[in-house]
N, C-alpha and C positions, 0 to 999 in steps of 0.2 A: 504494500500500500504506500502510495506517495505521501510523505509527511506534509502537513499543512501548518503554516506559520502565519499568524496575523501580523500585518505590517501597518502601523499607524499611517493614515493619509498624510502626505507631505513629509514623510520620514526622510526621504532622500534629499529633500531640499531644506532641511532644518538648519543648515549652516555650520561653520566650524565651531562657533561658540557652543551651540547645542550639542555637537558631537563631543567636544571636550568635557562638557558637563556630564554626559553619559559615561565617559571613560573614567572620570573622577569617582563616579558612584560605584564602579565595579569592585566587588569585595575581594580582599586579599585572602588567599588560601594557605598562607604560611603556617597556620596552626591546624590544618585539616587533620593531621595525625602526627603529633610530635614524636611518638615512639618510633617512627620510621626513619627519622632524620637526625643529624647531629643537633646539638643544642642550638636553638635559634637559627637552624639551617634549613627550615622548610622552604618549599617552592615560593618564590616571589611571583607577582603578576608578570606574565609574559615568558614564563619558563616552562620547560618540558621535563617530565620525569619518565624515564624508560624503565619498565618492569620486565626484567630479562630472566630467562631460565628455560630448562627443558619442560616438556609437557608433564603436568601432574605435580608441579612444585608450588602451587598455591597462588599463581599469578592472578587468575580470575577471581579468586576469593578475596585477594587484596583490593581488586577493583570494586567488589561488592561492599567491602568495608568503607572505601572512600565514597562510593555512591550513596550508601545509606547514611553516612555522616552528613552529607550535603542535603539530602531531601527530607531527613527527619526534622520535625519541628524543634524550635528552640527549647520547648519544655521537656523534650526527650534527649537533650544534649546535642541536637543537630544544628545545622547552619541555616536551614530553611531556604536553600538556594535551588535554582533550576540546573539540571545537568543534561548534557547531550551525550548519548552513548552510541558510538558508531560500531556496530557489530559486524566486523568483516569475517569473522570465523563462524558466524551463525551459532554461537555457543552460549548466548545469554539465556539463563534459566530463570524465567520470571517467577516460577514457583519457589525456587530457592531464594530469590531476592525478597519475595513477600514473606517467606518464613523468617528470614533474618530481621526484616522490619517489624514483624509481629512480635518476635521475641524481644527486640529492643524496646518497643512501645510498652510491653507488659511490665517492664521494670519501673516505669514511671507512671503508668496508668492506675486509676483506682482499682479496687479489688475485683470489679467486674471485668477488667481488661479493656483494651482500646476498642473503640467502636469502628465499624466499617468505614464510616465517613472520614475518620482520621487517617486510616490506611489509604483510602482513595486520594485524600489530599496530598499525601506523600508521593504517590505514583503520578499525580498530575504534574509534578515538577520534573518528570523524566520524559525526555524525547528520545526514542530509539530509532536509529536509521540502519538499514542493512546495505552492504555493498558486496558485490561478487567479483569485482575486478579493480585494478588500479585506476582505470578510466572512470569507473563509477565513484571511486573514492575522491578523485579530483573534482568531479562534478558536485559531489556532496559538499566538499569544502567551499566551493564557489557559492552554493546554495546557502550555506551557513553564515556567510558574511552578512547577509541581510538580517539574519536573526541576531547576530552579535551586535550589530549596529542599533537594533531596536529594543534589545532586551538586556539591560545592564545587570539583571539578576542571574544571567547565564555566565557564570564564572569558570565552569569546569567542562572540559571536553575529554571524554574517555574514548580510546580507540583500542579495540581488541580484535585482531592485533595489527600492528603496522607492518608486520612481516608476512601477513596472510597470503599475499600474491607474489611472493619471492620466486617460487618455482615457475609460476605461470608467466611472469615477466621474463624470466631467463629463457623459457622455451620460445616465447614470441620474439625475443631479441636475437635468437640463434647464436652466431659466433661473434656478434658485435657487442662488446662490453658496454659501450655507450648506449646502445639501444636497450640492453637489458635493464639499465638503471634509469632510463629516460623518464618513465612515468613516475617512479618514486621521487626522482629529482624534482619534477614539477609539483608533486604533492608537497614535498618538503619546502620548496620555495614559497608556495601559496600559504602553507601553514606558518612559515616564518613571518609573512606579512600580516596574517591574522593575529599572531602573537604580539607583533610590534604595534599594530594599529588599535587593537581592541583589548590588549592586556589580559587575555584569558590565561588560564593554566591548563596544561595538557598532561594527562597520564596516558601512556600507550604501552601495551604489552608487546613483547618480541620474543620469539622462540630462539632457542640456542642455535648456534651456527650449524648449518647442514653438514651431514656426514660427507667425508671426502670420497665416498664410494661413487661409482659411475651413476649417472642419472638414469632413472627408470625408462624402459623402452616404450611404455604405453603413452598415448598422446595426452591424457589428462594428467598434468603434473601436480603432485600433491603439495600442500603448503608445508613450511618447515615444521609445523606442529605435528604433522603426520609422518615426517621423515624419521628413519630409524635413529634412536638416541640411546646413549649409554644408560645402563640400569644402575650405575654407581650412584651413591647418595649425593655426591656433589659433582658438578660438571667438570670436564677436563679443561686445561688451559686453552686448547684450541676452541672448545665450545664457548668459552667465556669471551673470546675475542670478538669485538664488533665486526660485523660483516655487511651491514646495510650501507647504502650509498653515503658518501661523505657529506652531502647536503643535510641528510638526516642527522648524522653524528654531530654536526656543528650546532644543531638545535638543542641537543640533550645537555641539561645542566645537572641532573641527578640521575643516577643509575642504581636501581634496586635489583640485585642479583639474587635469585631464589634457588634454593635447593631443598632436598628433603632427606630424611634418614629414619630408620626404624629404631626405636628406643625401647628399653625395658625399664619403666619408671620404678617398679617395686615388685617384690615377691608377694604372691597372694596364695593363701591356702583356704580351703573350705572344708567343712566337716565331711561332706560327701566325697571329697577328693583327697582326704588326708592319707588314705591308704595308697594312693597313686603318687604321693609326693607333691611338692609345691608346684604350682603353675605360674609361669611368667606371663604377665599381661603386656603384650607389645602394643605400641602406639606409634603413630606417624608424627614426627616433629619436623616442622618447616623452619628453615633459616633464611633470613633476608639480610643481605649485606648492602648497606647504602653507601655509595661513594658520590659525594657532592663536590662540584667544581669550586675550589678555593674555600670549602667549608668543612673539610674533614670527612670522617666516615663513622659508621655506626653499624653494629650487628645486633639483631634481635631474633628471638625464637618464638614461634607460635604454633598453636594447634588449631584445627578447624572443628567446630562444634555446630549444634543446631543454631546457636546464636551468631555464628560466623567466625571470624578470626578472633582468637583469644591469645594475647601475648602472655608468655610464661616467664621468660628471663630476658634480660638485655645487658649488653656490654658496650661501653663507650670506648672508642679508640681515637687517638689523635690524628 
């Protein structure tokens, strides 16, 4: 379905003074989630945060965390802002998002729990757009310029993922390296102008570097998220190396590198199983390492529950 955005009559002719007034009103997201970034090192207006890692390392769950933080009401610890979610991987799970919102609202709602109207109010602040190619992504960014110009409450743009069409672009570009990167270069250049002119904040996921194995022979090239990846808890050095076009890399101010590992938090015994000996309860722990340009780094660990991301430990680094 083609998204619909209302534009105020005369919006385009409102003049520079009106435009600057709108830009001044755009909210900073520096405090969107302090536990992810170095002290006082959250994203400023006009900055890009790349959430990077292999498939299944919690990248999309982190997006749900940021998304819910923005669209939740102030009374529930949210920012009450509008969010645009560009779903290039077609992986947005609205049932999962609603479950997270419902759990968050329950902690602040009366004993009866949050009403449906409050939940609908949260979802009304979310605009979801789908793209199936780099060309569609480019057109979507052009379309969003009008929205950003007319809606100062739209401070956050989420893209899942910016690497979704990597293999498709490579296949279309054939042996020409410049052709392979042409579309993402154009998207990055336009995104850079949106960041500069409208001072939005962008969070975008990106899958780990593709395997050096030969490209598949079938015509429909998979995205990096479906390419073979290592089963090790943490990605290799080659996988951690940025591989998207230079124009995109220049935009990134913060990089969140995600990994996961299986842990055994404690030994558990039960009466029924005492004769069989102790049972170890394994759990998945996710690690996110933030590297911010000129602002240091930070490491945090989290688990994923019905409430979404739950931070368990954190470690500061210089």
